[in-house]
Structure formats: structure tokens, C-alpha cells
C-alpha positions as CSV (number, residue, x, y, z in Angstrom):
1,X,-63.3,11.6,31.4
2,X,-66.6,13.3,32.4
3,X,-65.7,16.4,30.5
4,X,-64.9,14.4,27.3
5,X,-68.2,12.6,27.6
6,X,-70.1,15.9,28.0
7,X,-68.4,17.3,24.9
8,X,-69.2,14.2,23.0
9,X,-72.8,14.4,23.9
10,X,-73.0,18.1,23.0
11,X,-71.6,17.3,19.6
12,X,-73.8,14.3,19.1
13,X,-77.0,16.2,20.0
14,X,-76.1,19.2,17.9
15,X,-75.1,17.3,14.8
16,X,-77.7,16.9,12.0
17,X,-79.5,13.6,11.9
18,X,-78.7,11.8,8.6
19,X,-81.6,9.9,7.1
20,X,-81.5,7.4,4.2
21,X,-78.9,7.7,1.5
22,X,-79.5,7.8,-2.2
23,X,-79.1,4.5,-4.2
24,X,-77.0,3.7,-7.2
25,X,-73.5,4.6,-8.1
26,X,-71.4,5.5,-11.1
27,X,-70.1,2.6,-13.2
28,X,-66.5,2.1,-12.1
29,X,-65.6,1.4,-15.8
30,X,-67.1,4.7,-17.1
31,X,-65.2,6.1,-20.0
32,X,-64.1,9.7,-20.7
33,X,-66.2,11.6,-23.3
34,X,-63.8,12.0,-26.2
35,X,-66.4,13.4,-28.7
36,X,-65.5,16.6,-30.4
37,X,-67.2,19.9,-29.2
38,X,-69.3,21.5,-31.9
39,X,-67.9,25.1,-32.3
40,X,-69.6,26.3,-35.5
41,X,-71.8,29.4,-35.0
42,X,-75.6,29.1,-34.9
43,X,-77.4,28.9,-38.2
44,X,-80.2,31.4,-39.0
45,X,-83.5,29.8,-39.9
46,X,-86.2,32.4,-39.9
47,X,-87.6,35.6,-38.2
48,X,-91.0,37.0,-37.1
49,X,-92.0,40.3,-35.7
50,X,-90.4,39.9,-32.3
51,X,-88.3,36.8,-32.7
52,X,-85.6,34.9,-34.5
53,X,-84.9,31.2,-34.8
54,X,-81.5,29.6,-35.1
55,X,-80.2,26.1,-34.7
56,X,-76.8,24.9,-33.5
57,X,-75.1,21.5,-33.5
58,X,-75.1,18.6,-35.9
59,X,-78.2,16.6,-37.0
60,X,-78.0,14.2,-34.0
61,X,-77.2,17.0,-31.5
62,X,-79.3,19.8,-32.8
63,X,-80.6,22.5,-30.4
64,X,-83.0,25.3,-31.3
65,X,-82.1,28.8,-30.2
66,X,-85.0,31.2,-30.0
67,X,-84.5,34.9,-29.5
68,X,-87.5,36.9,-28.4
69,X,-88.0,40.7,-27.8
70,X,-90.7,42.9,-26.3
71,X,-93.2,42.6,-23.5
72,X,-93.9,39.4,-21.7
73,X,-96.9,38.7,-24.0
74,X,-94.8,39.7,-27.1
75,X,-92.0,37.3,-26.2
76,X,-94.5,34.5,-25.5
77,X,-96.2,35.2,-28.8
78,X,-93.0,35.3,-30.8
79,X,-91.9,32.0,-29.1
80,X,-95.2,30.4,-30.1
81,X,-95.1,31.8,-33.6
82,X,-91.5,30.5,-34.3
83,X,-92.1,27.1,-32.7
84,X,-95.8,26.6,-33.3
85,X,-95.8,22.9,-34.1
86,X,-93.1,22.0,-31.6
87,X,-94.6,24.0,-28.7
88,X,-98.0,22.4,-29.1
89,X,-96.5,18.9,-29.5
90,X,-94.3,19.4,-26.4
91,X,-97.3,20.4,-24.2
92,X,-99.3,17.4,-25.5
93,X,-96.5,15.0,-25.0
94,X,-95.7,16.2,-21.5
95,X,-99.3,16.1,-20.5
96,X,-99.5,12.4,-21.6
97,X,-96.3,11.8,-19.7
98,X,-97.7,13.3,-16.5
99,X,-100.9,11.2,-16.9
100,X,-98.9,8.0,-17.2
101,X,-96.6,8.9,-14.3
102,X,-99.5,9.7,-12.0
103,X,-101.3,6.5,-12.9
104,X,-98.1,4.5,-12.1
105,X,-97.6,6.4,-8.8
106,X,-101.2,5.7,-7.8
107,X,-100.7,2.0,-8.6
108,X,-97.5,2.2,-6.5
109,X,-95.1,1.1,-9.4
110,X,-93.1,4.4,-9.0
111,X,-92.7,6.8,-6.0
112,X,-92.0,10.3,-7.3
113,X,-95.0,12.5,-6.2
114,X,-95.9,13.9,-2.8
115,X,-98.7,11.9,-1.0
116,X,-100.9,15.0,-0.8
117,X,-100.8,15.5,-4.6
118,X,-101.8,11.9,-5.3
119,X,-104.7,12.3,-2.8
120,X,-105.8,15.4,-4.7
121,X,-105.7,13.4,-7.9
122,X,-107.7,10.6,-6.5
123,X,-110.3,12.9,-5.0
124,X,-110.6,15.5,-7.7
125,X,-108.8,14.4,-10.9
126,X,-105.5,15.5,-12.4
127,X,-106.7,18.8,-13.8
128,X,-108.1,20.0,-10.5
129,X,-105.1,18.7,-8.5
130,X,-102.8,20.8,-10.7
131,X,-105.2,23.8,-10.5
132,X,-105.0,23.5,-6.7
133,X,-101.2,23.7,-7.0
134,X,-101.5,26.8,-9.2
135,X,-103.8,28.4,-6.6
136,X,-101.3,27.6,-3.8
137,X,-98.5,29.4,-5.7
138,X,-100.2,32.1,-7.7
139,X,-100.0,34.9,-5.2
140,X,-96.2,34.4,-5.0
141,X,-95.7,34.3,-8.8
142,X,-95.2,37.3,-11.1
143,X,-98.1,38.2,-13.4
144,X,-95.6,38.3,-16.3
145,X,-95.4,34.5,-16.3
146,X,-99.2,34.4,-17.0
147,X,-98.8,37.1,-19.7
148,X,-96.1,35.1,-21.4
149,X,-98.1,31.9,-21.3
150,X,-101.1,33.6,-22.9
151,X,-98.9,34.9,-25.7
152,X,-97.4,31.4,-26.2
153,X,-100.9,29.9,-26.3
154,X,-102.3,32.4,-28.7
155,X,-99.5,31.9,-31.3
156,X,-99.0,28.2,-30.9
157,X,-102.5,26.9,-30.4
158,X,-101.5,25.1,-27.2
159,X,-104.1,25.2,-24.5
160,X,-103.4,27.9,-22.0
161,X,-104.5,25.9,-19.0
162,X,-102.4,22.9,-20.1
163,X,-99.3,25.2,-20.4
164,X,-100.0,26.6,-16.9
165,X,-100.5,23.2,-15.3
166,X,-97.4,21.7,-16.9
167,X,-95.3,24.4,-15.3
168,X,-96.2,23.0,-11.9
169,X,-94.3,19.8,-12.6
170,X,-91.1,21.0,-11.0
171,X,-92.9,21.4,-7.6
172,X,-94.2,17.8,-7.7
173,X,-91.3,15.7,-8.9
174,X,-87.5,16.1,-8.5
175,X,-84.5,15.3,-10.6
176,X,-81.3,13.9,-9.1
177,X,-78.8,16.4,-10.4
178,X,-75.2,17.6,-9.8
179,X,-73.4,20.9,-9.7
180,X,-70.2,22.6,-8.9
181,X,-68.9,26.1,-8.8
182,X,-65.1,26.4,-8.9
183,X,-62.9,29.5,-8.9
184,X,-59.6,31.1,-7.7
185,X,-57.1,28.3,-7.0
186,X,-59.3,25.5,-8.4
187,X,-59.6,26.6,-12.0
188,X,-57.0,27.0,-14.8
189,X,-58.0,30.7,-15.3
190,X,-58.7,31.6,-11.6
191,X,-62.1,32.6,-12.8
192,X,-65.5,31.0,-12.1
193,X,-66.4,27.8,-13.9
194,X,-69.8,26.4,-13.1
195,X,-71.6,23.1,-13.8
196,X,-75.3,22.3,-14.0
197,X,-76.0,18.6,-14.7
198,X,-79.7,17.6,-14.9
199,X,-80.5,14.0,-14.2
200,X,-84.2,13.3,-14.8
201,X,-86.2,11.0,-17.0
202,X,-84.5,10.2,-20.4
203,X,-87.5,8.0,-21.2
204,X,-89.9,11.0,-21.1
205,X,-90.5,13.5,-23.9
206,X,-88.1,16.3,-22.8
207,X,-85.1,15.0,-24.7
208,X,-87.0,15.6,-28.0
209,X,-87.4,19.3,-27.5
210,X,-84.0,20.9,-26.5
211,X,-84.1,24.7,-26.8
212,X,-82.3,27.7,-25.6
213,X,-84.6,30.7,-25.3
214,X,-82.8,34.0,-25.2
215,X,-85.0,36.8,-23.8
216,X,-84.5,40.4,-24.6
217,X,-87.2,42.2,-22.6
218,X,-88.0,45.8,-23.4
219,X,-88.6,47.0,-19.9
220,X,-88.9,44.1,-17.4
221,X,-85.3,43.1,-16.6
222,X,-82.3,42.4,-18.7
223,X,-81.4,39.8,-21.3
224,X,-80.9,36.2,-20.2
225,X,-80.7,32.7,-21.7
226,X,-83.1,30.0,-20.5
227,X,-81.8,26.5,-21.3
228,X,-84.6,23.9,-21.4
229,X,-87.3,22.9,-23.8
230,X,-89.6,24.3,-26.4
231,X,-92.6,26.1,-24.7
232,X,-90.9,25.9,-21.2
233,X,-90.7,29.3,-19.6
234,X,-89.6,28.5,-16.1
235,X,-85.9,28.2,-15.4
236,X,-83.9,25.2,-14.3
237,X,-80.7,26.0,-16.2
238,X,-79.5,29.3,-17.6
239,X,-77.4,32.4,-17.4
240,X,-77.9,36.2,-17.8
241,X,-76.3,39.2,-19.4
242,X,-75.3,40.2,-15.8
243,X,-73.1,37.1,-15.7
244,X,-75.3,35.2,-13.2
245,X,-75.9,31.5,-13.7
246,X,-78.0,28.9,-12.0
247,X,-77.7,25.3,-11.0
248,X,-80.2,23.1,-9.1
249,X,-80.6,19.7,-7.5
250,X,-83.8,18.1,-6.3
251,X,-83.4,16.7,-2.8
252,X,-85.0,13.3,-2.1
253,X,-82.6,12.4,0.7
254,X,-82.3,15.3,3.1
255,X,-81.1,15.4,6.7
256,X,-83.0,17.1,9.4
257,X,-81.4,20.5,8.8
258,X,-83.9,21.0,5.9
259,X,-86.9,21.2,8.2
260,X,-90.3,21.3,6.5
261,X,-91.5,21.6,2.9
262,X,-94.6,23.6,1.9
263,X,-96.9,23.7,-1.1
264,X,-97.5,27.5,-0.6
265,X,-94.9,29.7,-2.1
266,X,-93.2,30.7,-5.3
267,X,-92.4,27.8,-7.7
268,X,-88.7,27.4,-7.7
269,X,-88.5,27.5,-11.5
270,X,-90.1,30.9,-11.3
271,X,-87.7,32.1,-8.6
272,X,-84.7,30.9,-10.6
273,X,-85.9,32.7,-13.6
274,X,-86.4,35.9,-11.6
275,X,-82.8,35.7,-10.6
276,X,-81.8,35.5,-14.2
277,X,-84.1,38.2,-15.4
278,X,-83.9,40.8,-12.6
279,X,-80.9,40.3,-10.4
280,X,-77.5,42.0,-11.0
281,X,-75.3,40.2,-8.5
282,X,-75.0,37.3,-6.2
283,X,-76.0,39.5,-3.3
284,X,-79.3,40.3,-5.1
285,X,-79.9,36.6,-5.6
286,X,-79.1,35.9,-2.0
287,X,-81.6,38.5,-0.9
288,X,-84.3,37.2,-3.2
289,X,-83.9,33.6,-2.0
290,X,-83.8,34.7,1.7
291,X,-87.0,36.7,1.4
292,X,-88.9,34.2,-0.8
293,X,-91.8,32.1,0.3
294,X,-90.0,28.9,-0.5
295,X,-91.5,25.5,-1.1
296,X,-89.7,22.2,-1.6
297,X,-86.3,20.8,-0.6
298,X,-83.6,21.7,-3.1
299,X,-79.9,22.6,-3.4
300,X,-79.4,25.7,-5.5
301,X,-76.3,27.1,-7.0
302,X,-75.8,30.7,-8.1
303,X,-72.6,31.9,-9.8
304,X,-71.6,35.5,-10.3
305,X,-69.0,35.9,-13.0
306,X,-68.5,39.6,-12.5
307,X,-67.5,39.1,-8.9
308,X,-65.9,35.7,-9.4
309,X,-68.1,34.1,-6.7
310,X,-70.4,31.1,-6.2
311,X,-72.8,30.1,-3.4
312,X,-74.5,26.8,-2.9
313,X,-77.8,27.0,-1.1
314,X,-79.6,24.6,1.1
315,X,-83.2,25.5,0.2
316,X,-86.5,24.6,1.7
317,X,-89.6,26.2,3.2
318,X,-87.8,26.3,6.5
319,X,-84.2,27.3,5.6
320,X,-82.1,29.2,3.2
321,X,-78.5,28.5,4.1
322,X,-75.6,29.8,1.9
323,X,-72.3,28.0,1.5
324,X,-68.8,28.6,0.2
325,X,-66.2,25.8,0.0
326,X,-64.9,26.2,3.6
327,X,-68.3,25.6,5.3
328,X,-69.8,23.2,2.9
329,X,-72.4,20.7,4.2
330,X,-73.2,17.9,4.7
331,X,-69.9,17.3,6.6
332,X,-68.8,13.7,5.9
333,X,-65.8,11.8,4.7
334,X,-67.5,11.2,1.4
335,X,-68.1,15.0,0.9
336,X,-64.6,16.5,1.6
337,X,-63.9,20.2,1.5
338,X,-62.0,21.1,-1.7
339,X,-60.5,24.6,-1.7
340,X,-62.5,27.0,-3.8
341,X,-64.9,24.4,-5.0
342,X,-68.6,24.1,-3.9
343,X,-70.1,20.9,-5.2
344,X,-72.8,18.2,-4.7
345,X,-73.4,15.0,-6.6
346,X,-76.9,13.8,-7.3
347,X,-78.5,14.6,-3.9
348,X,-77.7,15.9,-0.4
349,X,-77.0,12.5,1.2
350,X,-75.5,10.6,-1.7
351,X,-72.0,9.2,-0.8
352,X,-71.5,7.1,-3.9
353,X,-71.8,10.0,-6.4
354,X,-70.2,12.6,-4.2
355,X,-67.1,10.5,-3.6
356,X,-66.5,10.1,-7.4
357,X,-67.3,13.8,-8.1
358,X,-64.9,14.9,-5.4
359,X,-62.2,12.5,-6.7
360,X,-62.5,14.0,-10.2
361,X,-62.5,17.6,-9.0
362,X,-59.4,17.0,-6.9
363,X,-57.7,15.3,-9.8
364,X,-57.9,18.5,-11.8
365,X,-57.8,21.0,-9.0
366,X,-55.8,24.0,-10.1
367,X,-56.6,23.2,-13.7
368,X,-60.3,22.7,-13.9
369,X,-61.6,23.7,-17.3
370,X,-64.8,23.4,-19.3
371,X,-63.0,20.8,-21.5
372,X,-61.9,18.5,-18.8
373,X,-65.2,18.9,-17.0
374,X,-66.9,17.6,-20.2
375,X,-64.2,14.9,-20.9
376,X,-63.4,13.6,-17.4
377,X,-65.9,14.8,-14.8
378,X,-69.5,14.5,-15.9
379,X,-68.7,11.4,-18.0
380,X,-66.9,9.6,-15.2
381,X,-69.5,10.6,-12.5
382,X,-72.2,9.8,-15.0
383,X,-74.3,12.8,-14.1
384,X,-76.3,14.9,-16.5
385,X,-78.3,12.3,-18.3
386,X,-80.9,14.7,-19.6
387,X,-79.0,17.8,-20.2
388,X,-75.8,19.6,-19.1
389,X,-74.6,23.2,-19.1
390,X,-71.1,24.3,-18.3
391,X,-70.7,28.1,-17.8
392,X,-67.1,29.4,-18.5
393,X,-67.0,33.0,-17.2
394,X,-63.4,33.5,-18.2
395,X,-63.8,32.7,-21.9
396,X,-67.5,33.7,-21.7
397,X,-68.5,30.5,-23.4
398,X,-71.5,28.3,-22.8
399,X,-71.4,24.5,-23.4
400,X,-74.6,22.5,-23.7
401,X,-75.4,18.8,-24.3
402,X,-78.8,17.0,-24.5
403,X,-79.9,13.4,-24.2
404,X,-80.5,11.4,-27.4
405,X,-83.9,12.2,-28.9
406,X,-86.2,9.5,-30.3
407,X,-85.1,10.2,-33.9
408,X,-81.4,10.5,-33.1
409,X,-78.5,8.1,-32.9
410,X,-75.5,7.8,-30.6
411,X,-75.2,7.5,-26.8
412,X,-78.3,7.8,-24.7
413,X,-77.1,10.2,-22.1
414,X,-76.1,13.9,-22.4
415,X,-72.8,13.3,-20.5
416,X,-71.7,10.9,-23.3
417,X,-72.8,13.0,-26.2
418,X,-71.3,15.9,-28.2
419,X,-71.5,19.4,-26.6
420,X,-72.1,22.6,-28.5
421,X,-70.1,25.7,-27.7
422,X,-71.8,29.1,-27.7
423,X,-70.4,32.6,-27.4
424,X,-72.3,34.3,-24.6
425,X,-71.8,37.9,-25.8
426,X,-73.2,37.0,-29.2
427,X,-76.3,35.5,-27.6
428,X,-77.1,38.7,-25.7
429,X,-76.0,41.1,-28.4
430,X,-78.3,39.7,-31.1
431,X,-80.1,42.5,-32.9
432,X,-83.8,42.4,-33.4
């Protein structure tokens, strides 16, 4: 009896302390997404010296595809030249959005910003508070980000400082997102299939500016596709010509294994872009993440199509822990291990969404495809309200959906809308 008690106490004391759980849950009456997938090729719109513009999708699900070539400055300039009006409007709309969000946070009607940031705003104003965040991260950020922003500003007329400040938003507010990486026995093909579902603010301006920016750098790295918005050069979603893809979840409900956060380090949207632009394998990405000066609490996912591998990463200033399916955390009945599937739904401690995500993944285990992920996983879990990417490394197809824009019709959330299908090889083989 005494031995059993000692063993119990050792387990109890070594187990992570669970904090508060996330709120909300999927609608139990959620319906499959039966909308057709748009498969027509992108339509050419225009070209400039170092860039080309295409569109893909129907009128209500239209996404811009911007190809850029050259140096960092050249690529930023071509981006701004092709999307001049949209880039400036995006920056202005997002700035107004941040002002409103900060005012509401100071008035305690929302709770999405760190306390220290709101104190900086109260003491110094929003501009200076964001400039302090830039200073805290600048030494850890590649100068090529600044070069690209200057090119974007010069061509579009958007204020350079505003562009720079807006790119700090990822460090200050977090989306509740979902991901999975499935391979081997879990998928129909045996090859890697990866989900990135972004759940953020569908009332904000981001839904009005969906864009895939395909970079073709002349000397700094290799080609990659950045899935986000017009004028946005950090990465939250994307894949590279080296068959690496990224997923990300903001963690609002961690357990004590995360340790501390820090405001001093590389912005995670820059680190994720560096993975896409410079790394050749999952091992390269693991090394980059391990050695980085990390900042906030996140779950990252990196998939490697060439090596048919996926890692989930518990990420904070204190830790970088890498997971495969067999050692997945948190360990809980609502987050069961599923062979050859690494997954999280909406947050680290989020039973209600993880249970439904696990149920849908187990339902299709052995036959998980991009098509049933779109039809019966994200729609039933109700994850990916702002945008979704599904990376199919067997077919080498990319599937993307975006939330309803202000001038569009149809369902509000990306997970209920039509997806567009893109041929990955064609994206990266585009000629200048």
C-alpha cells in the first residue's frame, strides 16, 4: 500500500498542472461542406517588371495570386506595384482595426492583449508601444524583412512605419486555430496530408484581402507560397518548393509545461517565413526552432512532404518540444493518441474541440483525404473561420478557403465556403 501511494505521489507531482480550459464548442448539428471545389486554373491579370498578378476562384470566393521575383526590395516593390490600392487600403483598415481593438481592451470590453502592451499604450500611445515591440524583436529579425517592407511602401504609397507596426500584431494577439498532420496508415495515399485552420476575427478587415504571394527570390532562399493577405509579408500559413508546410495555433490556455513567455525574440511570423524560405527539411526547421530566441506561447506544425514526416511543436520562450503521434501532449482522454496523426483543436487545453476533431479523424482513419477533410472534418469541427489551407503532398495540391468578404455572399466562415484547388508545381514553376 505504501509503495502504491509513493508511486501515485510521484506521478501526481511530475504531471503537468492543467489550468483553465477553452470555452465554446462545435455545434452538434454542424453540416458537412458539400460545396464544389473550384478547380479551374488561375487567370492572368497583368504583369510588371518583377511580378505577375493572377486571380483564382469565383466572384464570391476570389483570391489574388501575386508572383514576385528578385531581391527582397524588388519583391516588395513588385508586390506594391501590382496591388497598390489594395495594399494601402489593407494597411489603413488594419490600423483602424488595431486602434478600435486596443481601445476596447483598455475599456475592458475585450481581453486579447498582454497587460504590458496595454500599459505601454496608456503611457506612450499606440505608435510608440508598437515601436517598443519592434525594438524588442529587431535584433532577432532578418534585415530582408525591412528591405521588403521598404519596397512595398515605395510602390504602394503605404506608410513604411505603419507596415512595420502592423506586422507586430501576431506577437500581441492570438487566434484559436486547429491543425493536423496525417501520414502512413492514416491517409488514403500513405503520404502526408496537413491541415492549417485559422480561427481569428471574421469581423475584422482581413477577410477582404485574401492573397497568396508566391516568392521567387534570386539569391536569398528558394521559392515559397505565403498564404495570407495583401501587403502581409510574415507567414502564418504557407508551403515551399522544398515541400515544407506550416501550421500554427495561438495558445491562450496552456499548462505549466509552457513556462514563461518573452517579448524579446524573433516574431513567430518571421520565424515561420524563414522556415519556408530557407529550410530544406524538417530537421532544418527543428534546428531553427530549437535555436531561436522564441517569444509567445504557440503550437506549431511543420510538415515535410519529401520525407513524409510531420512534427507538432510546443513553443514558448522557455520550451521547444517536438511531438509525433505516439508521444502527443497534452495527455488526456479528450486528446487520444491516433496512430500516425498529430493534431490539436483550437488550443492546448480545449477538450470540446479536440474531442470532435479526434472523432472525425478516427472516422476517416486509413482514408483521410483533402476532400473528406474539407467536407467532414473542418466543417463539423467548425474550425478555420477566417482561412484554411489543406496541403496534399501526394497529389501536390493546395486547397484554400477564405471567410466571406464584406462585398460577398454565402456562408460567413471559411470552413463552410468553397475551396480553390491549386497545382503546387505550377505555382513554383511560374516563369518571370
